[in-house]
Each structure stands twice: as structure tokens, then as C-alpha cells.
C-alpha positions in Angstrom: 18.0 21.1 20.2 14.7 23.0 19.8 11.6 21.0 19.3 11.1 22.4 15.8 14.6 21.2 14.9 13.8 17.8 16.3 10.8 17.8 14.3 12.3 19.1 11.0 14.9 16.4 11.3 12.2 13.8 11.4 10.5 15.5 8.4 13.8 15.5 6.2 14.5 12.0 6.9 11.1 10.7 6.0 10.5 13.0 3.0 13.6 11.6 1.4 11.9 8.1 1.7 8.3 8.6 1.1 7.8 12.1 -0.4 4.6 13.6 1.0 4.6 13.2 4.7 3.0 14.6 7.6 4.8 14.2 11.2 2.6 14.0 14.1 4.5 15.2 17.1 3.0 14.3 20.5 3.6 17.2 23.0 1.9 16.5 26.3 -1.6 15.6 25.4 -1.6 16.9 21.9 -0.3 15.9 18.3 1.2 18.9 16.8 2.7 19.7 13.4 5.2 22.5 12.8 6.6 24.4 9.5 7.9 27.6 8.3 9.3 28.9 5.0 5.9 27.9 3.3 6.6 24.3 4.2 10.1 24.1 2.9 10.9 23.1 6.7 8.9 20.9 8.6 5.3 20.4 7.1 3.0 22.9 5.2 1.0 23.7 8.2 -1.7 25.7 6.7 -2.5 23.2 4.1 -2.5 20.4 6.4 -4.8 22.5 8.9 -7.1 23.1 6.1 -7.4 19.4 5.2 -8.2 18.9 8.9 -10.5 21.9 9.4 -8.5 23.0 12.3 -6.6 26.3 13.2 -3.0 27.1 12.4 -1.2 29.5 14.7 2.0 30.3 16.1 3.3 30.4 19.6 4.4 34.3 19.5 1.6 35.9 17.4 3.6 39.4 17.5 6.6 38.0 15.7 6.8 36.7 12.3 7.2 32.9 11.4 10.8 31.7 11.8 12.5 28.5 13.0 12.5 30.0 16.6 8.6 30.8 16.2 7.3 28.3 13.6 3.7 28.1 12.6 1.8 25.1 14.2 -1.3 23.3 14.5 -2.8 20.1 16.5 -5.5 18.4 17.9 -5.9 16.1 21.3 -4.0 12.9 21.2 -7.3 11.0 21.7 -8.5 12.5 18.4 -6.1 10.7 16.2 -8.4 8.1 15.0 -10.6 10.8 13.6 -7.9 12.7 11.9 -5.5 9.9 10.7 -7.9 8.6 8.0 -8.2 12.0 6.5 -4.5 12.4 6.0 -3.9 9.0 4.8 -6.9 9.3 2.3 -5.3 12.6 0.9 -2.2 10.6 0.0 0.2 11.4 2.6 2.4 9.2 4.7 1.8 9.8 8.3 4.8 9.4 10.9 3.3 9.1 14.4 6.0 10.2 16.9 5.0 9.6 20.5 6.5 10.8 23.7 7.7 8.9 26.8 8.8 10.4 30.3 12.6 9.4 31.0 14.4 10.0 34.2 13.4 13.1 36.1 11.7 15.8 33.8 13.3 14.6 30.5 11.0 13.7 27.7 12.1 11.3 24.8 10.2 10.8 21.6 10.4 8.0 19.1 8.6 7.0 15.9 5.8 4.6 16.7 4.0 4.2 13.7 4.4 5.1 10.0 0.9 4.8 8.2 0.4 5.2 4.4 -2.7 4.1 2.1 -1.2 0.8 1.5 -0.7 -0.2 5.1 -3.7 1.7 6.7 -6.2 -1.0 7.8 -9.8 0.4 7.3 -12.4 -2.3 8.4 -15.1 -0.3 6.8 -13.6 0.0 3.1 -16.0 -1.7 0.6 -13.1 -2.9 -1.6 -9.7 -4.4 -0.7 -6.8 -2.0 -0.7 -3.8 -3.7 -2.2 -0.2 -2.5 -2.0 1.6 -3.4 -5.1 5.3 -3.9 -6.1 6.7 -4.0 -9.6 10.0 -5.0 -10.8 11.5 -5.6 -14.3 14.4 -7.5 -15.7 16.1 -5.6 -18.7 19.0 -6.1 -21.1 20.2 -3.3 -23.2 17.0 -1.4 -22.5 14.9 -4.3 -23.8 12.3 -5.6 -21.3 12.7 -9.3 -20.7 10.4 -10.0 -17.5 8.2 -8.7 -15.2 7.4 -9.6 -11.7 4.5 -8.1 -9.3 3.3 -8.6 -5.9 0.1 -7.5 -4.2 -1.0 -7.7 -0.6 -4.1 -6.6 1.2 -2.7 -6.2 4.9 -6.2 -6.1 6.2 -6.5 -9.7 5.6 -2.9 -10.6 5.0 -3.8 -12.4 1.5 -1.3 -11.8 -1.1 -0.7 -12.6 -4.8 2.4 -12.8 -6.8 3.1 -13.1 -10.6 5.8 -13.2 -13.0 6.1 -13.1 -16.8 8.9 -13.5 -19.3 8.9 -12.3 -22.9 8.4 -15.1 -25.4 8.9 -14.3 -29.1 8.7 -10.6 -28.3 5.3 -10.8 -26.2 4.4 -7.7 -24.2 5.0 -8.8 -20.6 3.8 -5.4 -19.4 0.5 -6.1 -20.9 0.5 -9.8 -19.5 1.1 -8.4 -15.8 -1.1 -5.4 -16.3 -4.0 -7.7 -17.3 -3.5 -9.6 -14.0 -3.2 -6.8 -11.7 -6.3 -5.0 -13.3 -8.7 -6.9 -11.2 -7.4 -5.7 -7.8 -7.9 -2.5 -6.2 -4.6 -0.9 -5.8 -4.0 2.0 -3.5 -0.1 2.0 -3.3 2.6 1.1 -5.9 6.3 0.5 -5.4 8.1 0.7 -8.8 11.5 -1.2 -8.3 14.5 -0.5 -10.5 16.1 2.4 -12.6 14.4 5.5 -13.9 13.5 3.9 -17.3 11.5 1.1 -15.3 9.8 3.8 -13.3 8.7 5.5 -16.3 7.5 2.7 -18.2 5.2 1.3 -15.5 3.9 4.7 -14.3 2.9 5.6 -17.9 1.1 2.0 -18.0 -0.5 2.2 -14.6 -1.9 5.7 -15.7 -3.6 3.9 -18.6 -4.9 1.4 -16.6 -6.5 4.0 -14.4 -4.3 3.4 -11.3 -3.8 7.0 -10.0 -2.4 6.1 -6.6 0.6 7.0 -4.6 3.6 5.8 -6.7 7.1 5.4 -4.8 10.3 4.7 -6.9 12.6 2.3 -5.0 16.0 0.9 -6.0 16.3 -2.7 -6.4 19.2 -2.4 -3.8 19.0 -5.5 -1.3 15.9 -6.8 -2.5 17.7 -9.0 -5.3 20.0 -10.4 -2.7 19.3 -14.0 -1.5 20.6 -13.3 1.9 18.2 -10.3 2.5 15.4 -11.9 0.9 15.6 -14.8 3.4 16.1 -12.3 6.2 12.9 -10.5 5.3 10.7 -13.7 4.6 11.8 -15.0 8.1 10.1 -12.0 9.7 6.6 -13.0 8.3 7.3 -16.9 8.3 9.0 -17.9 11.5 8.9 -21.6 11.1 9.9 -23.0 7.5 10.9 -26.5 8.4 13.7 -28.0 6.3 12.9 -25.7 3.6 14.5 -22.4 2.5 12.3 -19.2 3.1 11.9 -19.0 -0.6 10.7 -22.7 -0.9 8.3 -22.4 1.7 6.5 -19.4 0.0 6.9 -21.2 -3.4 9.0 -18.7 -5.3 12.3 -20.3 -5.4 11.8 -20.7 -9.3 10.3 -17.2 -9.7 13.2 -14.5 -9.1 11.3 -11.5 -10.3 8.0 -12.6 -8.3 10.1 -13.1 -5.2 11.8 -9.7 -5.3 8.6 -8.0 -5.7 7.1 -10.1 -2.7 10.3 -9.2 -0.6 9.7 -5.5 -1.4 6.0 -5.5 -0.3 6.8 -7.2 3.1 10.0 -4.9 3.7 7.8 -1.8 3.0 5.1 -3.0 5.6 7.4 -4.1 8.1 9.1 -0.7 8.1 5.6 0.8 8.7 4.4 -1.5 11.4 6.0 -4.7 12.4 3.0 -6.5 13.5 1.5 -6.1 9.7 3.4 -9.2 8.5 3.1 -11.4 11.4 1.5 -14.8 10.8 0.8 -14.2 7.0 -0.6 -16.8 4.8 1.7 -17.8 2.1 1.2 -15.9 -1.3 -1.0 -17.3 -4.2 1.3 -17.7 -7.1 -0.1 -16.7 -10.4 2.4 -17.9 -13.0 2.0 -20.1 -16.3 1.1 -23.2 -14.5 -1.5 -21.6 -12.3 -2.8 -18.6 -14.4 -5.3 -21.0 -16.3 -7.3 -21.1 -12.9 -8.3 -17.4 -13.5 -10.0 -15.8 -16.3 -7.8 -12.6 -16.9 -9.7 -9.5 -17.4 -7.9 -6.5 -18.6 -8.5 -3.1 -17.7 -10.2 -2.2 -21.0 -12.4 -5.5 -20.4 -13.5 -4.0 -17.0 -14.5 -0.7 -18.8 -16.1 -2.1 -21.8 -18.1 -4.6 -19.9 -19.0 -1.8 -17.3 -18.3 -4.3 -14.6 -16.8 -1.7 -12.0 -15.7 2.0 -11.6 -12.9 3.7 -10.4 -12.7 4.2 -6.7 -12.4 7.9 -7.1 -15.4 8.1 -9.5 -18.2 10.1 -8.0 -20.5 10.2 -10.9 -22.9 7.7 -9.6 -22.9 5.8 -12.8 -24.5 2.4 -12.1 -22.0 -0.4 -13.1 -22.6 -4.1 -12.7 -20.9 -4.4 -9.5 -23.1 -1.8 -7.9 -26.2 -3.4 -9.5 -25.7 -6.8 -7.8 -24.0 -6.0 -4.5 -26.5 -6.5 -2.0 -24.2 -7.6 0.6 -24.7 -6.3 4.2 -21.0 -6.5 5.7 -17.9 -5.0 4.4 -16.2 -8.2 4.4 -19.0 -9.5 2.3 -18.8 -6.6 -0.1 -15.0 -7.1 -0.6 -15.4 -10.8 -1.1 -18.2 -10.3 -3.8 -16.1 -8.0 -5.7 -13.0 -10.3 -5.7 -15.3 -13.2 -7.0 -16.7 -10.9 -9.7 -13.6 -9.5 -11.0 -11.6 -12.6 -10.5 -13.7 -15.3 -12.2 -12.1 -18.9 -12.0 -12.2 -22.0 -14.2 -11.4 -24.7 -11.6 -14.6 -26.9 -11.8 -14.1 -28.5 -8.3 -14.0 -25.1 -6.5 -16.9 -23.9 -8.6 -19.0 -26.7 -7.4 -18.0 -26.3 -4.0 -19.1 -22.7 -4.0 -22.3 -23.6 -5.9 -22.9 -26.2 -2.9 -22.1 -23.7 -0.2 -24.6 -21.2 -2.0 -27.4 -23.7 -2.2 -26.9 -24.7 1.5 -27.4 -21.2 2.5 -30.6 -20.8 0.3 -32.0 -23.8 1.9 -31.3 -22.5 5.5 -32.7 -19.0 4.7 
């Protein structure tokens, strides 16, 4: 098998799962990309090289591009931290394939990391970047309930929510108003094509223009598989079942969505879900703790602006944000967009603020 055939095989496998992918193949001390037939096989080398501002070439410059003489581009392995964020921010899922020396002169390669916007940990991001999973419950094309799970893999904090239709209420509006305050960078839409179309249209209206991946519910509704995934993140659950440990045994749609985001992160990098805190459950009994701000409310009150809005228009969050550190900026944004009504917690925050004012 030639190196291009091996490379193309990896591309085919991950394109089926993630769509737009870039495979970085370690060859010696370089990461390389290959392609031919205008990106139909391998990667679109010229587009990627243009994005990274590097040169595209081919080994034999006197021969046309073909599987035996593909286009290629690359950069030193040590420069991966420079180029990886560019690819991820452009919406690609990046497959990093490293090489290792076997017996004699044999070289073996294996996928060591899968990085997408939702699993990319950027400590300098001013706002949290959440991975979102959504699932529906339908009967004869009628929407009965929705579940959602969001996780910020930088901090490990997650929120899950579930809503059921009561007297014809719009459950998509209910869930949409709760997720509007979270900065979403990647979306998993679970279910059939109809569910995908419903949510993709609604998310566009909410201003969520991020990577959207369609996933079959497959094993995510299976209690055995749910327990298997949860135990990868929560090693010790005592006498409880894994679903009871995370507080979702009574919320099947929220549990399905939460398992989906954990499974997605685990397949990218197993270490991302180690030692996670249990999720914050936002259902009818706890929803009253937070003031729900819909996407239209955020726009009308000019509280914030879209992450890709480069207009420089002044909004409330930019006007009030004088935080020095990036974690502080993310906490400020969270407190502004997710106001609470819990008087005990509010007084605790006031006391902490007053203590800091006296010290400084």
C-alpha cells in the first residue's frame, strides 16, 4: 500500500463521520496532506494550503497529478500548535496521525487525536465554547419532547435540559430559550432527517451558524450503552446506577443528549471526559433558578453580539467587561447572560464582591 492509499483510506473513513476533515499525516519530522482529483481523493490540498499560507507542490513536478503523484503540502511537526487552530477555526475536523518506528525500518501510523471546534481547548478564548447535542421525541410527525446537553470541555462544566409539550406548547421554543445564552460552537443533531431539518432551521434563526453534524440515535437510547459511556467519565458511582449518579434517571431525552456529547468527546480524545463534574440539570424543578433570555431578548436588549460579528458595534457585554484574564471574561459573560433568582446564591456573590472591594 502506498502512502497516498493509506492517507486516502483515513480520509474516507472520517469524512463519512465528520464531513469536512483535514488529515495530518506525520512523515518523518513533517505533517503532510495529500490529494488529487481536486480533492475528491484525499484532501483539497490547494484550499488548505491557501488557508495556512503554505505552498502546495508534488513530488514529481514534471508529471501530472495522479494517485501515484498526488499534490501535497506540509509543515514541520513542531509547528502543529501554530497551524492547528487555523484549521479548527475554519470549521474543519482535524485528524492527527502520528508515526512510530516498529521493528527494523518499518514505520506504523495511527490516529492519535481528533480535534474539532467543540473539542478544541483554547485557553485564550474570551467566551466559553460549548458542544451541543439535541434530540427529539416524536409520534406521527408530532413533536412531543426535546432534550439538550451542552458541555464546555475546557472546564468540564455541562448543562442538560428537557422539555415536554403540555397542551400543544412549543418545546423547541422552550429549549431554544435556554440554550440561547450559551456560546455554541458545534452541534450534534440526533434523530431522523425530519428532526435535523427542524432544529437546523431553528438554530439558524437563533444565530447559531456552527458545525452541525447529523447523528442517528443508534445506541444512545440503549440503557446498557448509556451506562457504558457514563462509566468512562464517572468511574465511581457507588450504589447508584450511572444515570442516577448524574441525576438523569427521570429525564430520558436529556440523558440521551448528554451521553451523545460524552461519546463524541471521548472519540476525539479520551482524556477530555476524565473526572468531569456532574451536569447541572435544568428541568422544570430547577428552571426557576435561572431567568430565561431568548435569542430575540439578547438582540433587543443589545446584551451581546454574535462571535463572528466584526462590526465593532458596542453592546452591553463589551461595555461592562473590564476583566483582565480570559477565565474572568468567560465568567462575566456567563453571569450576565444567565441571571439567577436564588437569593442565597445572590447574597453570597454580593458578599464576595464586597470583600474584594474592601481588599482592593
